[in-house]
C-alpha positions, 0 to 999 in steps of 0.5 A, spaced: 709 609 366 707 604 361 703 598 360 708 592 360 714 596 364 717 591 369 715 586 365 717 585 357 719 592 358 725 595 362 725 602 360 719 608 360 718 611 353 722 616 350 720 623 350 720 623 343 715 617 343 711 621 348 711 627 344 709 624 337 706 618 337 703 617 344 700 625 343 697 623 337 693 617 340 691 621 346 689 627 342 681 628 341 680 621 344 675 624 349 670 622 344 671 615 346 670 615 353 663 614 354 663 608 349 670 605 353 666 606 360 661 602 357 666 597 354 669 596 361 663 595 365 660 590 360 667 586 360 667 586 368 660 583 368 662 578 363 668 576 367 664 575 373 659 571 369 665 566 367 667 565 374 674 569 372 673 575 377 671 572 385 665 575 388 669 579 393 672 583 387 667 584 382 663 589 386 670 593 388 671 593 380 664 595 378 664 601 383 671 603 381 669 603 374 662 607 376 666 612 380 671 613 374 665 614 369 662 620 374 669 623 376 672 622 369 680 621 368 686 625 365 688 623 358 696 623 359 700 621 353 706 619 358 701 613 359 701 611 351 693 612 350 686 612 353 686 605 355 692 606 359 690 613 362 684 610 364 688 604 367 692 608 371 686 612 374 682 606 376 688 603 379 689 609 383 682 608 386 681 601 387 688 598 387 690 591 384 683 589 383 684 594 377 688 588 374 682 583 373 679 588 367 685 586 362 683 579 363 682 576 356 681 582 352 686 587 348 686 594 349 684 594 341 678 590 343 676 595 348 677 601 344 674 598 338 668 598 342 668 605 345 669 607 338 663 603 335 658 605 341 660 613 340 660 612 332 653 609 333 651 615 337 653 620 332 650 616 326 644 616 330 644 624 331 646 625 324 640 621 322 635 625 326 638 631 323 637 628 316 630 627 318 629 634 320 632 637 313 627 632 309 621 635 313 624 642 311 625 640 304 617 638 304 615 644 307 619 649 302 616 645 296 609 646 299 610 653 301 613 655 294 609 650 289 607 656 285 613 660 285 615 660 278 622 661 276 627 659 270 630 652 271 637 652 269 642 648 265 649 650 264 647 656 269 643 658 262 635 659 262 632 652 260 624 652 261 620 655 267 619 651 273 617 652 280 621 653 286 617 648 290 619 643 284 626 645 284 628 644 291 626 637 291 632 636 286 636 635 292 631 631 297 631 624 293 639 623 293 638 625 300 633 619 301 638 614 298 644 617 302 639 615 308 638 608 306 646 607 305 646 610 312 641 605 315 645 599 312 652 602 314 649 603 321 647 595 321 654 593 319 657 598 325 651 595 330 655 588 331 659 587 337 666 585 337 666 584 344 669 577 347 674 576 340 680 575 344 686 578 341 685 575 334 683 568 334 678 568 340 679 566 347 680 560 352 676 564 357 669 562 357 666 568 355 659 569 353 659 573 347 651 573 346 651 576 353 656 582 351 652 583 345 646 585 349 650 588 355 653 593 350 646 594 346 649 591 339 644 588 335 649 582 332 655 579 333 661 580 329 662 572 328 669 572 325 674 574 331 680 576 327 675 580 322 672 583 329 678 586 331 681 589 324 675 592 320 677 597 316 671 597 311 666 601 316 670 607 316 671 607 309 663 606 308 661 611 313 666 617 310 663 615 303 656 616 305 658 623 308 662 625 302 655 623 298 651 627 303 655 633 302 656 633 295 649 633 294 647 638 299 653 642 297 650 643 290 644 646 293 648 651 297 652 653 291 646 654 287 643 658 293 649 662 293 649 664 286 641 665 287 643 670 292 647 674 288 645 681 285 645 679 278 640 673 280 637 676 286 632 670 287 633 669 294 635 673 300 638 670 307 636 674 313 641 678 317 641 673 322 644 668 317 649 673 314 656 676 316 658 684 314 664 686 311 669 689 315 671 694 309 665 694 305 658 697 309 653 695 303 655 687 304 651 682 306 655 676 306 651 669 306 657 666 310 653 659 312 653 657 305 660 658 304 662 655 311 658 649 308 662 648 302 668 648 306 666 642 310 664 639 304 671 640 301 674 637 308 670 631 308 671 630 300 678 630 302 678 624 307 675 619 302 682 617 299 686 618 306 681 613 309 682 608 304 689 609 304 689 607 312 685 601 310 690 598 305 695 596 309 697 589 312 692 587 317 694 587 324 697 594 324 694 599 328 695 605 324 688 603 320 685 605 326 689 610 330 688 615 325 681 614 324 677 613 330 677 620 333 677 623 326 671 620 323 667 622 330 669 629 329 667 629 321 660 626 323 659 632 328 662 637 323 657 634 318 651 634 323 652 641 325 653 644 318 647 640 315 643 643 321 646 650 319 643 649 312 637 646 315 635 653 318 638 657 312 633 653 308 627 655 313 629 662 313 630 664 306 626 668 302 624 667 295 623 673 290 617 671 286 616 677 282 624 677 280 623 670 278 617 671 274 620 677 270 626 673 269 621 667 265 617 672 262 623 676 259 626 669 256 625 664 251 623 659 256 617 657 251 621 655 246 620 647 247 613 648 248 612 651 241 616 646 238 612 640 241 606 644 239 608 644 232 610 637 232 603 635 235 598 639 232 602 641 225 605 634 224 612 637 223 617 632 225 621 635 232 627 636 229 625 640 224 620 644 229 626 645 233 630 648 227 624 653 226 623 655 233 631 656 234 631 660 227 625 665 229 629 666 236 635 668 233 632 673 228 628 676 234 635 676 238 639 680 232 633 685 232 633 686 239 626 684 240 623 682 247 621 675 248 614 677 250 613 680 243 614 674 239 608 674 234 605 668 229 608 672 223 615 671 225 614 663 223 611 664 216 618 665 214 620 658 215 613 654 215 607 654 211 602 652 217 598 657 221 600 659 228 595 663 230 596 669 235 591 666 241 595 659 241 601 663 241 599 667 247 597 661 251 604 657 249 608 662 252 605 664 258 609 661 264 603 659 268 601 655 262 607 651 261 608 649 268 601 647 268 602 642 262 608 638 266 603 633 268 607 627 267 609 623 273 614 627 277 613 633 273 613 640 276 605 640 276 605 633 279 607 636 286 602 633 290 603 626 288 611 627 289 609 630 296 605 623 298 611 619 296 616 624 300 611 623 306 611 616 306 619 616 306 620 620 312 615 616 316 619 610 314 625 613 316 622 615 323 620 608 324 627 606 323 630 610 328 626 607 333 630 600 332 637 605 331 637 608 338 642 606 342 641 605 350 645 601 355 638 599 359 640 592 360 647 594 362 645 598 367 640 593 370 645 588 370 650 592 374 645 594 379 643 586 380 650 585 381 651 591 386 645 589 390 646 582 390 
């Protein structure tokens, strides 16, 4: 059976069409069921309000829709897609009364609404997970605010920092992505219901009523735009790509820190996977899994744009995206939840990290700046002097901690006393000197800013949460009337 059989179509679909295109349209569309149920229930109420469905039929139709939501229905590619599968199942329950639900509305609109409702819900879940991750970053920063470590550029030792400052590197871009997600949600939270096929409908449908029933905040005004939006999935996948790119940098760096060569962090056994052949291995599998998900999401950005660039009015701009974007958000949400737990449970090797700093030339910048500020040596010259001293020490295999003031006499004629030099090379003093706004010794100020942002994101969720309370109340009113 297919929609239009014995009308415009004389024949049932060929097997090859069912096994390819129709099977594709059905695959994974269980994710659209919840939203499609709500779209149909709201449409029945709107048609009844418009005088299209008679009083003696509306209760039959609504009851059938409610029963079908409870008992579910089988997705059968022989019928073409989820819309047709549901149509057949509903007709089996209530007979010809089912036919009213198709009045003035293309399948595209119904599936669009099902997709948008499901998309809103998945974004809400992701948003909550990102809030939880933000809290974890803040807690981690406070826990390791005094854990001195070497900061790295090019994976080479750069300057001393603390692990509590380092981890916040990844929180602020996350905040920017959350703000983008809020804007994307606003774009998605707009009702296309009542648009007709492309240019509106002659039926006196109350689109404001439909918006309220379906828990949307806005109405997509232009009916053709409402039916063929391709920019919103591109927007969402771009945000997912940005989130995963940022967090994957952290995941990859943690995997490096977890190596025997670095030995800066350790994952608990419960978050490791043993090697089958090498008994000594504790593989940090959550970190590699996260990278895999990130790679998968990054690969989708180009394909979503490719789907969107086709001429408007073609279904492949939607049928290849509807389910995929929902699955992608679910996978990203799960991967971030895993990363969140990993961050909560990692241990940081303070002793090793501190020794790495003590045994490196991470004090070089501070000595050069001291020479500029206190001895009036231009920084370019001071930079050259300190670099030359360190080169001499390296060639003579002198440990960084054994630097002496006399090493500088070869290059400058100004005194650098031993007491001052000892203070300059002490890692704790270097970190304490970073008092500029946002620096490693300005964490309390940064924490206050973070707490405020997190509270704002939590407050915003209150206006994001999708509920169908008005739809439920309207159904109850009509059914009890």
